[in-house]
N, C-alpha and C positions, 0 to 999 in steps of 0.2 A: 587383242592384237599384241603381238610380242614386240617389245622395245629392244632395238639393237644397240649395244653399247657403242659409245663414240670411238673407243680404242678396242679393237678386238683382242681376245685372249691370245690369239696367234701372233698378232703384231707386238703385243707387250712381251710375250715370251721370247720372241725372236730378238727384240731390243735388248733384253737382259742377257740372252745367250751370246749375241755379238759383242756386247760390252765386256763380258767375262772372258771370252776367247782372246780379245785384244790384250788383256792384262795378265791372264793366268795360264800357266802351262809351260812346257818345255821352251826355253829360250825367251820367256817373258819375265816381267819384273817379279812376279810371284810364282812359285810352284804351288800345286794344290796342297802339298804338306805345310808350306809356310803360311798359306792362307788359313788352313786348318788351325795352326798354332795361334794366329792372330785373332780369329773369329770364334773358335770353339766348335765350328761346324765340321763334321768329319769330311775328310778329303773325298771319300766316295760320294757323299751327298753333294759336295761342290761340283764334282764332275758331272753329276746328273743335272745340275742347274745349267751347266755349260754346254750341254748337247744331247741330253737324253729326255728332254721334254718335261723335266720336273720343275715345279714352280716353288720358289721359297716362300715361307710364311713371312709375316711382318718382322719378327725378331731376326730371322736370318737375313732378310733383305736390308734392314737397317744396319746390321752388323757388317754386311758387305760394303755398304755405302760409307760407313765410318772408317773402315780400313782402306778401301780402294780410292776414296776421295771424291771431290766434287766433279771431276772429269768423268768418272764412271757413272756417278748419279746423274749427271747431265745427259750422258749417252742413253741411259735408261729412260729418262723423262722426255727425251726428244719427240717421241710420237705425240705427246700431248702439248708440244710447244713450250715446254718449261726447261729451266736449267737450274743448277745448284751452285752455291759458292760457299767457300769456307768462312766460318765465323771465328772470331778470336775468343778463346776461353779466358774467363776472368780468374 
C-alpha cells in the first residue's frame, strides 16, 4: 500500500512559487538579478523556481529564506501549519 504524503509535491511547489512571485520580479522588492547577487543562485534558476516547476534543493531553499526573510519562509511553510520568525544574531 502506497503512503500519500501529508503535503503533496504540487501543493509545496505552488506555495514556493507563489511566495517567490510576491517578492521577486519586475515591480517587486527584488529583481531576479538582485536575488542572484544575494544568494549566488543564477537568475535563470530562480526564474525556474518561480514558475517553471523547478524545485530548489535544500541549499537554495535555505538561501532564499535567509535573503527573503521570515514572511517568505512563513508563506512557504503555511501548508504545514507553521511559520517562521527572525532570530537575533549574537
